[in-house]
N, C-alpha and C positions, 0 to 999 in steps of 0.2 A: 504494500500500500504506500503510495507516494502522496504526500501532503504538501501543497504549496503554502500552507499556513501553519504556524507553530501551534495553533489551537485545534484540537480535534476532540469532539465530545466523547468518542469511544477510545481515547488514547490509553486509558488504564487497561481496557480489555486487550488492546493490541500489545501492550507491554507484557501481558501475561503469557505471551508466546503463541497465541492463536494465529498470529500473522506477523510478518516483518514490516515494520513501519520505518520509512525514510522521510524525514522532513527536509525539504529543500526551500530555503528562504530566498526571497527576491528583494532586490534593491529598489525596484519600482515595479509598477503593475505589469509592464510588458518587457521586463528583464528576461532575455532569452537564455540566460545561463542555466536555468532548470531544464530546458529542452535538451541540452548536451548531456546532463546527468540522466535524464529519462532515456535518452538514446543508448547510453552506456548500459543501463539496466536491461533494456530490451535485448541488446546484443548478448550481454552476459548470460541472461536467463533463457535465451532463444525463445522468447515469448510467442505464444500462439495467438493471443489476443490482448487488446488493451481496452479497459473499460474506463471511460471518462465520466465524471459525475455531472458535467454540464457542458455547454458550448465553449465556455471560457477555458476549461482545462483541456478540452479537445484541441484548442488552438496550440497549446504547448505540445500535445502529442503529435499533431501534424507537423510542427516544426522539427520535432525529434525524428520523424520518419522521412524527412526530405532526403532524397538521394539514397534511400535505404539500399544496401548492396545486394539483397536477395528478396525473395517474396516477403512483402511486408505483412506483419500480423494483422488480423482483423481488428477493426476499431468499432467499439460500441459506445454510444453516447447516451447515458441515462439522464434524460432531461426532465426535471421535476417542476420547473416553472413554465408558465404559459405566456401570459401577456407581459411584454417588456415594461419595465417601470417608467421609462421615459424614452424620448427620441434617440438619445445617445445609445442606450442599450439596444434599441431596435436596430440601428445602423451597425452596431458591433455584431449582433447576431446575424444580420444579413451578410456581413463580411465573412463570419465564421462558416456560414452555410455554403459559401462559394468555395470553401476549402474541402468540402466533402468529396470523397471518391465514390464511384458507383457501388463499390462493395461495402462501404461503411453503412452502419445501421444505427438508427436513433430509437432508443427505447423510451416510449412514453407511458404514462401511468393511466391513461384512458384514451378511448378512441376519439373523443371530442378534441382532446389536446393534439393528437396527431393531425386531425383535419385542419385545425387552426394553424399549426406550425407549417404544414405543407402549403396552405394557401398564402400565408403571410410571408414566408421566406422562399417561396417557389422551390420547394424540395419535392422530388418525386414521391408519390404516396408509397411506392414499393420499398422505400428505404426505411419505413417506420415499422416498428414492432411494438405491440401494446402488452405490458405486463402490469397488472393492477397492483397497487400498494397492498401490503399485507400487514396484519396486526397479530400480535402474540395473544392468541385466544386463551391460552392457559394463564397468562398473567392478568389479562383483562377479563376477570370473572368475578361475579359477586361473591362466590365462595371463597375467594382469596382475601376478602376484606373481613377481618375478625370482628370489627365493631358492628353493632346493630345500627339500623337507620336512626332509631331513637337516640342512641348515644351520640352518633355523629351530629345530629341536629342540635342536641343540647350543648355539645362542645363548641359548635360554630355559632350558637346563638340564633338558630333558625327555628321559628315556630313549628310545632309538630303538625299543625293542621293546614299548612300551605302546600301548594303544588310548585315544586322547585323547577324553574326553567334554567338550565345550565348553559353557560356560554364560555367555552374554553378557547381563548384566542388572545394573542398579544395585541396591544393597543397600537394599531397602525391604520392608515387611511383606508386600506383595502378591506378591513374587517368591519367597518361601519357600525361601531358600537352605538352611535346615535340613532340608527334605524332600529336597533334592538330596544333601546330605551323608549323610543317613540311608540313602538308596538306594545311595550309593557304599559305605557301610559293609557293607550287605547283599551287594553284589557282591563285595567283597574277601573277605568271610567265606565265601561259598558259590560264587562263580564266579571264584576267583583266577586260574584258568587263562586267563581272558580278558584279564588284565593291565590292568584299568581304571585310568585316570589322569584326575582331574578338574581342569579348568582354568577358573577364574573370571575373567572380564574385566568390569570395571565398578567404579564408585565409589559415591558417594552418601552414605549415612548411616554415619559412622565407627563409631558404637556398634554398629550391626548387623554391620558388617564384622568388628569385633573379636570379637563373639559368634560369628560364623561360624568365624573362625580358632580360637577357643578350643574350639568344638565339634569341629572337625576334630582338634585335638590330643587332646581327651579320648577320642575314638573310635579313636585310634591311626592316624590317616590322614595323618600328616605326610609320609610318603614317597609318598603317592598324590595329593597335591593341589598346585596352584600358584595362588596368588592374584596375578594379574598386574596388577591395578589398572586405571585408565582408560587407554585406548589410542586415539590418533587414527586409526589404521588397524588394523582387526581382521582384514583379509584373510589375513595370515600365519597367524593362529590357525585360521581356517576351513580353510586348506590342509592343516594337519596333523591335523585332527579326523576321528575315525572317525564321530562323530555329534554333533549339536548338541541341546541339551536346554533346556526351559523347565519349571519346576515351579510356575508362577504360579497364584494363585487368582483373578486378574482380568487379562484382556487384552482388547484390542479385535480387532485383526488384526495379529499380530506381525510387525514389520519384521525383527527378528532371524531369525525362522524363514524369511522370504522370502530374506534375504541368504544364509543357510546353504544353502538349496536351490538358489539361483542359482550357488553354488559347487559344486553337485553332492553336497552332504552330506545324508544322511537326518536327520530331526528326530524327537525324542520330546518331545511337548508335552502339557500338560494340557488337558482338555476344557472350555475356557473361551473365550468370545468366538467368533471365527470359525474355531476349530481344525478343525472337521469340514468347513469349506468350502475348506481349503487342503491338508489332509493326507488321503491315502488309505492306510489300514493295509496295510503290506507292500509298498507301491509307493514311497512317498517318506518313510516313517517310521511312527510309531505314536502313537495318542492314548490317554491314560490319565486316569482321574478325578483331580481335584486332592486334595491332602492324603492321598495313598495311596502312601507311599514304597516299600512292598513291591511294588506293581504297577508303579511307576516303575522299580524295579530290574529286574523281569522284562522290561519293554519295552527297557530299555537293554541287557540281556544279549542280546536278540534283535537289536538294532540293530548291536552291535559284534561279534556272533558270526558264524559262517560259514554258518548255516542259510539266512539271507536274503541273496541276492546282489543288492544294490542296484546299479542302473545309474546312474552319475554323469551320463551324457549324458541319460538319460530324465528324471531329477530336474530337471536344469537346463532341458531343453527344455520341461518342464511349466510352469516359472516364466516362461520367455520367452513362451509361448503365452498364459498367463492373467494373470500378475501383473507384467508389466514396467511401468516408469514410462511407456513410450510408450502402453501400453494405458490407463493412468490418464489421461494427457493427452488421448487421443482421447475418452474418456468425458466428461471435463470440457468439452471443446470442443463435444461434441454437446449436453450439458445446458445450458450457458450460451449456446449458439447464437452463440458468438463468431466462429467461422469455419466454412466448409464444408470437407468433407474434401479437396476439390480444392485448397484454399488453406491447408491445415493447416501445411505446411512453412514458409510465410512467417511464421507466428506461433509456430513450434515453441519458440523460445528463451523467449518470454514465458510460454507455457503450462507449459513445464517448470519455470520459476521459481515460478509459482503453485502447481503441484503439490508442489514441494519445500517451500514454505512450509506447505502444508496437512499434509504428512507429518511436518514437524518437530513 
Protein backbone atom coordinates (compact mmCIF):
# COMPACT_ATOMS: atom_id res chain seq x y z
CA UNK A 1 0.00 0.00 0.00
CA UNK A 2 1.46 3.32 -1.09
CA UNK A 3 0.21 6.47 0.60
CA UNK A 4 0.90 9.96 -0.71
CA UNK A 5 -0.16 11.34 2.66
CA UNK A 6 1.46 10.76 6.07
CA UNK A 7 -2.01 10.21 7.55
CA UNK A 8 -3.94 7.02 6.93
CA UNK A 9 -6.94 6.07 9.12
CA UNK A 10 -6.01 2.37 8.90
CA UNK A 11 -2.30 2.86 9.51
CA UNK A 12 -2.38 0.96 12.82
CA UNK A 13 -3.84 -2.11 11.10
CA UNK A 14 -1.30 -1.87 8.32
CA UNK A 15 1.47 -1.65 10.90
CA UNK A 16 0.35 -4.99 12.34
CA UNK A 17 1.73 -6.76 9.31
CA UNK A 18 -1.49 -7.31 7.35
CA UNK A 19 0.10 -5.34 4.52
CA UNK A 20 3.24 -3.39 3.76
CA UNK A 21 2.79 0.37 3.89
CA UNK A 22 5.09 2.86 2.19
CA UNK A 23 4.49 6.56 2.77
CA UNK A 24 5.86 8.80 0.01
CA UNK A 25 5.78 12.47 0.87
CA UNK A 26 5.41 15.25 -1.70
CA UNK A 27 6.98 18.67 -1.64
CA UNK A 28 3.99 20.11 -3.48
CA UNK A 29 0.76 18.77 -4.99
CA UNK A 30 2.20 17.70 -8.35
CA UNK A 31 5.68 16.79 -7.18
CA UNK A 32 6.46 13.82 -9.47
CA UNK A 33 9.11 12.32 -7.21
CA UNK A 34 6.56 9.76 -5.87
CA UNK A 35 5.99 8.52 -9.44
CA UNK A 36 9.61 7.39 -9.63
CA UNK A 37 9.29 5.45 -6.38
CA UNK A 38 5.98 3.92 -7.49
CA UNK A 39 7.63 2.85 -10.72
CA UNK A 40 10.44 1.20 -8.77
CA UNK A 41 7.93 -0.70 -6.61
CA UNK A 42 6.02 -1.88 -9.70
CA UNK A 43 9.23 -3.15 -11.32
CA UNK A 44 10.60 -4.69 -8.13
CA UNK A 45 7.40 -6.60 -7.38
CA UNK A 46 6.55 -7.37 -11.01
CA UNK A 47 3.06 -6.06 -10.25
CA UNK A 48 0.13 -7.52 -12.17
CA UNK A 49 -2.19 -4.62 -11.38
CA UNK A 50 -2.27 -1.22 -9.73
CA UNK A 51 -5.35 -0.06 -7.82
CA UNK A 52 -5.66 3.71 -7.51
CA UNK A 53 -8.05 5.19 -4.95
CA UNK A 54 -9.16 8.12 -7.15
CA UNK A 55 -8.33 10.06 -10.32
CA UNK A 56 -5.63 12.05 -8.53
CA UNK A 57 -3.58 9.04 -7.44
CA UNK A 58 -4.17 7.56 -10.91
CA UNK A 59 -2.23 10.53 -12.28
CA UNK A 60 0.87 9.44 -10.34
CA UNK A 61 0.41 5.82 -11.44
CA UNK A 62 0.22 6.87 -15.08
CA UNK A 63 3.35 8.98 -14.71
CA UNK A 64 5.06 5.96 -13.14
CA UNK A 65 4.10 3.76 -16.10
CA UNK A 66 5.29 6.12 -18.85
CA UNK A 67 7.62 4.21 -21.18
CA UNK A 68 7.19 1.02 -19.16
CA UNK A 69 9.68 -1.47 -20.65
CA UNK A 70 7.27 -4.42 -20.88
CA UNK A 71 3.57 -5.14 -20.74
CA UNK A 72 2.27 -2.64 -18.22
CA UNK A 73 0.16 -3.86 -15.29
CA UNK A 74 -3.58 -3.38 -15.36
CA UNK A 75 -4.74 -0.16 -13.75
CA UNK A 76 -7.94 0.10 -11.76
CA UNK A 77 -9.28 3.39 -10.40
CA UNK A 78 -11.65 3.06 -7.46
CA UNK A 79 -13.57 6.33 -7.71
CA UNK A 80 -15.74 7.14 -4.69
CA UNK A 81 -16.65 10.74 -5.47
CA UNK A 82 -19.01 11.80 -8.19
CA UNK A 83 -19.65 15.52 -8.66
CA UNK A 84 -16.56 17.75 -8.71
CA UNK A 85 -16.42 20.22 -5.85
CA UNK A 86 -15.62 23.14 -8.16
CA UNK A 87 -14.59 24.02 -11.71
CA UNK A 88 -10.94 23.50 -10.91
CA UNK A 89 -11.50 19.91 -9.83
CA UNK A 90 -13.69 19.34 -12.89
CA UNK A 91 -10.92 20.43 -15.28
CA UNK A 92 -8.37 18.36 -13.36
CA UNK A 93 -10.55 15.26 -13.61
CA UNK A 94 -11.12 15.93 -17.31
CA UNK A 95 -7.34 16.02 -17.76
CA UNK A 96 -6.84 12.82 -15.75
CA UNK A 97 -9.50 11.10 -17.89
CA UNK A 98 -7.49 11.91 -21.01
CA UNK A 99 -4.64 9.80 -19.58
CA UNK A 100 -6.77 6.65 -19.50
CA UNK A 101 -5.70 3.72 -21.67
CA UNK A 102 -8.31 1.50 -23.29
CA UNK A 103 -7.44 -1.34 -20.92
CA UNK A 104 -7.75 0.80 -17.76
CA UNK A 105 -10.90 0.27 -15.71
CA UNK A 106 -12.76 2.65 -13.39
CA UNK A 107 -14.50 1.03 -10.43
CA UNK A 108 -17.59 2.97 -9.38
CA UNK A 109 -19.75 2.38 -6.32
CA UNK A 110 -23.05 2.54 -8.21
CA UNK A 111 -24.35 2.53 -11.78
CA UNK A 112 -25.63 6.10 -11.59
CA UNK A 113 -22.12 7.25 -10.74
CA UNK A 114 -20.70 5.44 -13.76
CA UNK A 115 -23.31 7.01 -16.05
CA UNK A 116 -22.53 10.47 -14.69
CA UNK A 117 -18.74 10.15 -14.97
CA UNK A 118 -18.98 8.67 -18.44
CA UNK A 119 -21.14 11.53 -19.71
CA UNK A 120 -19.29 14.30 -17.85
CA UNK A 121 -15.73 13.31 -18.71
CA UNK A 122 -16.45 11.58 -22.03
CA UNK A 123 -15.14 8.19 -20.91
CA UNK A 124 -16.39 5.11 -22.79
CA UNK A 125 -19.01 3.21 -20.78
CA UNK A 126 -17.13 -0.07 -21.36
CA UNK A 127 -14.31 1.13 -19.07
CA UNK A 128 -16.56 1.21 -16.00
CA UNK A 129 -17.16 -1.59 -13.52
CA UNK A 130 -19.60 -1.19 -10.62
CA UNK A 131 -18.85 -2.69 -7.21
CA UNK A 132 -21.25 -1.54 -4.52
CA UNK A 133 -19.90 -0.35 -1.18
CA UNK A 134 -20.07 -2.97 1.54
CA UNK A 135 -20.73 -2.73 5.26
CA UNK A 136 -19.55 -5.02 8.06
CA UNK A 137 -22.88 -6.64 8.91
CA UNK A 138 -21.42 -8.48 11.89
CA UNK A 139 -20.22 -5.24 13.48
CA UNK A 140 -23.32 -3.24 12.59
CA UNK A 141 -25.85 -5.36 14.41
CA UNK A 142 -28.15 -4.45 17.28
CA UNK A 143 -26.99 -7.59 19.05
CA UNK A 144 -23.48 -6.12 19.26
CA UNK A 145 -24.74 -3.16 21.36
CA UNK A 146 -24.81 -4.22 25.00
CA UNK A 147 -26.91 -1.32 26.31
CA UNK A 148 -30.68 -1.34 26.03
CA UNK A 149 -32.45 1.43 24.17
CA UNK A 150 -33.80 2.78 27.46
CA UNK A 151 -30.32 3.01 28.98
CA UNK A 152 -28.91 4.68 25.86
CA UNK A 153 -31.68 7.30 25.84
CA UNK A 154 -31.24 8.05 29.54
CA UNK A 155 -27.49 8.41 29.08
CA UNK A 156 -27.94 10.82 26.18
CA UNK A 157 -30.79 12.74 27.77
CA UNK A 158 -33.29 11.75 25.06
CA UNK A 159 -36.92 11.32 26.19
CA UNK A 160 -38.19 7.75 26.14
CA UNK A 161 -41.40 8.55 24.25
CA UNK A 162 -39.96 10.32 21.17
CA UNK A 163 -39.23 8.98 17.69
CA UNK A 164 -35.54 9.55 17.01
CA UNK A 165 -34.62 10.70 13.50
CA UNK A 166 -30.89 10.08 13.15
CA UNK A 167 -28.66 12.14 10.86
CA UNK A 168 -25.07 10.85 10.68
CA UNK A 169 -23.16 13.35 8.55
CA UNK A 170 -20.34 15.85 8.82
CA UNK A 171 -21.22 19.51 8.64
CA UNK A 172 -20.53 20.40 5.02
CA UNK A 173 -22.48 22.28 2.38
CA UNK A 174 -23.39 19.07 0.53
CA UNK A 175 -25.08 17.50 3.58
CA UNK A 176 -27.70 20.28 3.84
CA UNK A 177 -28.39 20.16 7.58
CA UNK A 178 -30.62 23.20 7.08
CA UNK A 179 -33.00 21.10 4.98
CA UNK A 180 -33.17 18.48 7.70
CA UNK A 181 -33.95 21.10 10.36
CA UNK A 182 -36.58 22.72 8.15
CA UNK A 183 -38.22 19.33 7.65
CA UNK A 184 -38.14 18.77 11.41
CA UNK A 185 -39.80 22.14 11.95
CA UNK A 186 -42.59 21.14 9.55
CA UNK A 187 -43.02 17.85 11.42
CA UNK A 188 -43.21 19.56 14.81
CA UNK A 189 -45.74 22.06 13.46
CA UNK A 190 -48.01 19.62 11.62
CA UNK A 191 -47.24 16.14 12.97
CA UNK A 192 -46.43 16.79 16.62
CA UNK A 193 -48.32 13.61 17.58
CA UNK A 194 -45.43 11.66 16.03
CA UNK A 195 -43.09 13.12 18.67
CA UNK A 196 -40.14 13.68 16.27
CA UNK A 197 -36.71 14.17 17.82
CA UNK A 198 -33.67 14.96 15.65
CA UNK A 199 -30.21 13.64 16.56
CA UNK A 200 -27.20 14.86 14.61
CA UNK A 201 -23.95 12.88 14.81
CA UNK A 202 -20.87 14.34 13.14
CA UNK A 203 -18.39 17.18 13.14
CA UNK A 204 -16.42 18.89 10.42
CA UNK A 205 -16.94 22.60 9.76
CA UNK A 206 -17.43 24.44 13.11
CA UNK A 207 -19.04 27.44 11.40
CA UNK A 208 -21.64 25.29 9.67
CA UNK A 209 -22.35 23.45 12.90
CA UNK A 210 -22.84 26.77 14.71
CA UNK A 211 -25.22 27.94 11.98
CA UNK A 212 -27.19 24.71 12.29
CA UNK A 213 -27.47 25.16 16.05
CA UNK A 214 -28.56 28.79 15.60
CA UNK A 215 -31.15 27.73 13.02
CA UNK A 216 -32.58 25.13 15.40
CA UNK A 217 -32.84 27.79 18.09
CA UNK A 218 -34.50 30.34 15.81
CA UNK A 219 -37.07 27.71 14.76
CA UNK A 220 -37.89 26.89 18.36
CA UNK A 221 -36.55 23.36 18.10
CA UNK A 222 -34.28 23.37 21.15
CA UNK A 223 -36.35 20.68 22.86
CA UNK A 224 -36.47 18.54 19.72
CA UNK A 225 -32.80 18.30 18.78
CA UNK A 226 -29.53 16.89 20.03
CA UNK A 227 -26.20 17.74 18.41
CA UNK A 228 -24.10 14.83 19.64
CA UNK A 229 -20.82 15.71 17.86
CA UNK A 230 -18.30 13.20 16.58
CA UNK A 231 -18.61 9.66 17.95
CA UNK A 232 -16.22 6.74 17.55
CA UNK A 233 -19.09 4.28 17.71
CA UNK A 234 -22.47 5.27 16.24
CA UNK A 235 -24.17 1.93 16.80
CA UNK A 236 -25.94 3.00 20.03
CA UNK A 237 -27.52 5.87 18.08
CA UNK A 238 -28.70 3.50 15.37
CA UNK A 239 -30.21 1.25 18.01
CA UNK A 240 -32.53 3.95 19.35
CA UNK A 241 -33.43 5.46 15.97
CA UNK A 242 -36.87 5.12 14.41
CA UNK A 243 -35.31 6.02 11.07
CA UNK A 244 -32.09 7.37 9.62
CA UNK A 245 -32.01 10.33 7.28
CA UNK A 246 -29.73 12.00 4.72
CA UNK A 247 -30.61 15.36 3.16
CA UNK A 248 -27.55 15.58 0.91
CA UNK A 249 -27.32 17.17 -2.51
CA UNK A 250 -24.37 14.95 -3.42
CA UNK A 251 -23.55 11.36 -2.43
CA UNK A 252 -21.98 8.41 -4.15
CA UNK A 253 -23.27 5.30 -2.35
CA UNK A 254 -23.91 6.19 1.27
CA UNK A 255 -22.12 4.08 3.87
CA UNK A 256 -24.30 5.70 6.54
CA UNK A 257 -27.45 4.42 4.83
CA UNK A 258 -25.98 0.92 4.59
CA UNK A 259 -24.98 0.96 8.26
CA UNK A 260 -28.47 2.08 9.22
CA UNK A 261 -30.15 -0.66 7.23
CA UNK A 262 -27.70 -3.25 8.57
CA UNK A 263 -29.05 -2.29 11.99
CA UNK A 264 -32.59 -2.85 10.70
CA UNK A 265 -33.49 0.84 10.46
CA UNK A 266 -35.45 2.31 7.51
CA UNK A 267 -33.80 5.24 5.77
CA UNK A 268 -35.08 8.44 4.20
CA UNK A 269 -32.53 9.74 1.71
CA UNK A 270 -32.37 12.20 -1.13
CA UNK A 271 -32.37 11.01 -4.73
CA UNK A 272 -28.66 11.47 -5.40
CA UNK A 273 -25.92 9.02 -6.28
CA UNK A 274 -27.00 5.42 -5.94
CA UNK A 275 -30.01 6.05 -3.69
CA UNK A 276 -32.41 4.25 -6.04
CA UNK A 277 -30.01 1.30 -6.22
CA UNK A 278 -30.17 0.63 -2.47
CA UNK A 279 -33.60 1.85 -1.32
CA UNK A 280 -37.00 0.52 -2.35
CA UNK A 281 -39.80 2.86 -1.34
CA UNK A 282 -41.94 1.39 1.41
CA UNK A 283 -39.69 -1.64 1.93
CA UNK A 284 -36.53 -0.25 3.51
CA UNK A 285 -37.23 3.49 3.41
CA UNK A 286 -38.11 6.34 1.09
CA UNK A 287 -36.36 8.44 -1.54
CA UNK A 288 -37.11 12.16 -1.91
CA UNK A 289 -35.77 14.90 -4.21
CA UNK A 290 -32.91 17.00 -2.78
CA UNK A 291 -33.55 20.52 -1.49
CA UNK A 292 -37.24 19.75 -0.86
CA UNK A 293 -37.69 19.95 2.95
CA UNK A 294 -41.49 19.71 2.69
CA UNK A 295 -41.25 16.39 0.83
CA UNK A 296 -38.53 15.25 3.22
CA UNK A 297 -40.89 15.97 6.11
CA UNK A 298 -43.69 13.91 4.51
CA UNK A 299 -41.35 10.96 3.99
CA UNK A 300 -40.08 11.20 7.56
CA UNK A 301 -43.66 11.24 8.84
CA UNK A 302 -44.33 8.00 6.96
CA UNK A 303 -41.07 6.44 8.16
CA UNK A 304 -41.73 7.06 11.86
CA UNK A 305 -45.51 6.70 11.68
CA UNK A 306 -47.55 3.53 12.07
CA UNK A 307 -48.86 3.25 8.51
CA UNK A 308 -45.76 1.47 7.24
CA UNK A 309 -44.75 -1.51 9.34
CA UNK A 310 -41.11 -1.93 8.43
CA UNK A 311 -39.51 -5.28 9.19
CA UNK A 312 -36.13 -4.90 10.86
CA UNK A 313 -35.17 -8.43 9.83
CA UNK A 314 -36.13 -7.88 6.18
CA UNK A 315 -34.19 -4.60 6.02
CA UNK A 316 -31.12 -6.19 7.56
CA UNK A 317 -31.34 -9.32 5.41
CA UNK A 318 -31.48 -7.16 2.28
CA UNK A 319 -28.16 -5.55 3.21
CA UNK A 320 -26.59 -8.90 4.07
CA UNK A 321 -27.62 -10.28 0.69
CA UNK A 322 -26.57 -7.34 -1.48
CA UNK A 323 -24.29 -4.92 0.37
CA UNK A 324 -22.12 -6.78 2.87
CA UNK A 325 -18.38 -6.17 2.91
CA UNK A 326 -17.97 -9.86 2.07
CA UNK A 327 -19.86 -9.27 -1.18
CA UNK A 328 -17.58 -6.33 -1.88
CA UNK A 329 -14.52 -8.51 -1.23
CA UNK A 330 -15.78 -11.23 -3.56
CA UNK A 331 -16.37 -8.75 -6.38
CA UNK A 332 -12.89 -7.27 -6.00
CA UNK A 333 -11.38 -10.75 -5.91
CA UNK A 334 -13.13 -11.61 -9.15
CA UNK A 335 -12.19 -8.33 -10.82
CA UNK A 336 -8.54 -8.35 -9.82
CA UNK A 337 -8.29 -12.10 -10.40
CA UNK A 338 -6.26 -12.21 -7.21
CA UNK A 339 -7.71 -15.51 -6.09
CA UNK A 340 -10.25 -18.08 -7.17
CA UNK A 341 -13.38 -18.52 -5.09
CA UNK A 342 -12.13 -21.85 -3.81
CA UNK A 343 -9.12 -20.10 -2.27
CA UNK A 344 -10.86 -16.90 -1.23
CA UNK A 345 -10.78 -17.68 2.48
CA UNK A 346 -6.97 -17.89 2.52
CA UNK A 347 -6.79 -14.29 1.27
CA UNK A 348 -9.82 -13.01 3.12
CA UNK A 349 -7.92 -10.82 5.60
CA UNK A 350 -5.88 -9.06 2.93
CA UNK A 351 -8.88 -8.48 0.69
CA UNK A 352 -10.95 -7.16 3.58
CA UNK A 353 -8.18 -4.67 4.30
CA UNK A 354 -8.01 -3.56 0.67
CA UNK A 355 -11.77 -3.03 0.61
CA UNK A 356 -11.71 -1.10 3.88
CA UNK A 357 -9.01 1.17 2.45
CA UNK A 358 -11.17 1.76 -0.60
CA UNK A 359 -14.29 2.41 1.48
CA UNK A 360 -12.43 4.94 3.64
